[in-house]
C-alpha positions as CSV (number, residue, x, y, z in Angstrom):
1,M,113.9,104.4,96.3
2,R,115.1,106.5,93.3
3,T,115.2,105.9,89.6
4,G,119.0,106.5,89.5
5,P,122.0,106.7,91.7
6,S,121.8,110.4,92.9
7,T,119.5,112.7,94.8
8,E,118.9,114.3,91.4
9,F,116.7,111.4,90.4
10,P,113.1,111.3,91.4
11,V,111.8,109.2,94.3
12,T,109.7,106.3,93.1
13,W,108.9,104.5,96.4
14,V,109.2,105.2,100.1
15,Y,109.7,102.0,102.2
16,K,108.3,102.2,105.7
17,R,108.4,98.5,106.8
18,E,111.3,97.9,109.1
19,N,113.8,95.2,108.1
20,L,112.1,94.6,104.7
21,P,114.7,92.6,102.7
22,V,116.2,93.8,99.5
23,K,118.7,92.2,97.1
24,V,121.6,94.4,96.0
25,V,121.9,93.9,92.2
26,A,124.3,96.8,91.3
27,V,126.7,99.2,93.0
28,H,127.6,102.8,92.1
29,S,129.7,104.7,94.6
30,V,127.5,105.1,97.7
31,W,124.4,104.0,95.9
32,R,123.0,100.5,95.7
33,K,120.5,99.3,93.0
34,V,118.2,97.0,94.9
35,Q,115.3,94.6,94.2
36,D,112.5,94.3,96.7
37,P,110.4,91.1,97.3
38,D,107.9,92.2,94.7
39,G,110.6,92.6,92.0
40,A,110.6,96.4,91.9
41,Q,114.1,97.8,91.3
42,G,115.6,101.2,92.2
43,W,118.5,103.0,93.9
44,L,119.0,103.5,97.6
45,H,121.8,105.4,99.4
46,V,123.9,103.0,101.6
47,R,123.0,104.9,104.7
48,L,119.4,103.7,104.2
49,L,120.5,100.1,104.2
50,S,121.2,97.9,107.2
51,P,124.0,95.3,107.4
52,K,121.5,92.9,109.1
53,R,120.4,90.0,107.0
54,A,116.7,90.0,106.7
55,A,114.2,87.7,104.9
56,I,110.4,87.5,104.3
57,V,108.4,84.3,104.4
58,I,107.1,83.4,101.0
59,G,104.6,80.9,99.6
60,K,100.9,80.4,100.2
61,D,101.0,78.2,103.4
62,I,102.0,78.8,107.0
63,G,105.7,78.2,107.5
64,A,107.2,76.2,110.4
65,L,109.9,77.5,112.7
66,R,111.7,74.4,114.0
67,D,114.0,73.8,117.0
68,A,116.8,72.5,114.8
69,P,117.7,72.6,111.1
70,Q,116.0,69.3,110.3
71,A,112.6,68.4,108.7
72,N,111.7,66.2,111.7
73,A,112.6,68.7,114.4
74,H,109.9,70.0,116.8
75,I,107.9,73.0,115.5
76,S,108.3,75.9,117.9
77,W,106.3,78.5,116.1
78,R,104.4,79.1,112.8
79,V,104.8,82.1,110.6
80,E,102.5,83.4,107.9
81,P,103.6,84.4,104.4
82,G,104.7,88.1,104.5
83,V,106.3,87.9,108.0
84,V,109.7,89.6,108.0
85,G,112.5,88.6,110.2
86,L,116.3,88.5,110.6
87,I,118.3,85.5,109.4
88,E,121.6,83.9,110.4
89,E,123.3,80.5,110.6
90,C,122.1,79.1,107.3
91,E,122.9,75.4,106.9
92,K,121.5,72.2,105.6
93,G,118.7,74.0,103.7
94,Y,117.5,76.0,106.8
95,C,118.2,79.4,108.2
96,R,117.7,80.6,111.8
97,F,114.9,83.1,111.5
98,E,113.9,85.6,114.2
99,T,110.8,87.8,114.3
100,E,109.4,89.7,117.3
101,G,111.6,87.8,119.8
102,R,110.6,84.4,118.5
103,Y,113.0,82.2,116.5
104,G,113.5,78.9,114.9
105,Y,114.9,77.3,111.8
106,I,112.9,77.7,108.6
107,E,113.5,76.1,105.2
108,T,115.5,78.3,102.9
109,A,112.9,77.6,100.1
110,R,110.3,79.4,102.3
111,I,112.2,82.7,102.6
112,W,113.3,85.5,100.3
113,G,116.2,87.8,101.1
114,D,119.6,89.2,100.1
115,E,121.6,86.4,101.6
116,A,119.0,83.6,101.9
117,P,120.4,80.7,99.9
């Protein structure tokens, strides 16, 4: 992550965690100003970003991954805050969340990510 939209700007942070979600907050040519889950902002070149939708589990409690996007659906897995996964099929206040080959539906209020509602 850089302080500005060019290689001329200094690097402020190096991300090493795969699929860590970021929110794009501004665009300048091939650069994207992003915000990470901790609120830090800076610039990344588009080649460093993935088109995959990712999210991180937030909150203080263990999150439930359910078989269907419903509050009364069977709980398949549980995920701790800080777990990162890929999201898709967001509907009815839930997103399909996959991490390490396990998946289920998690409440959108329990995740943070670029496209998490």
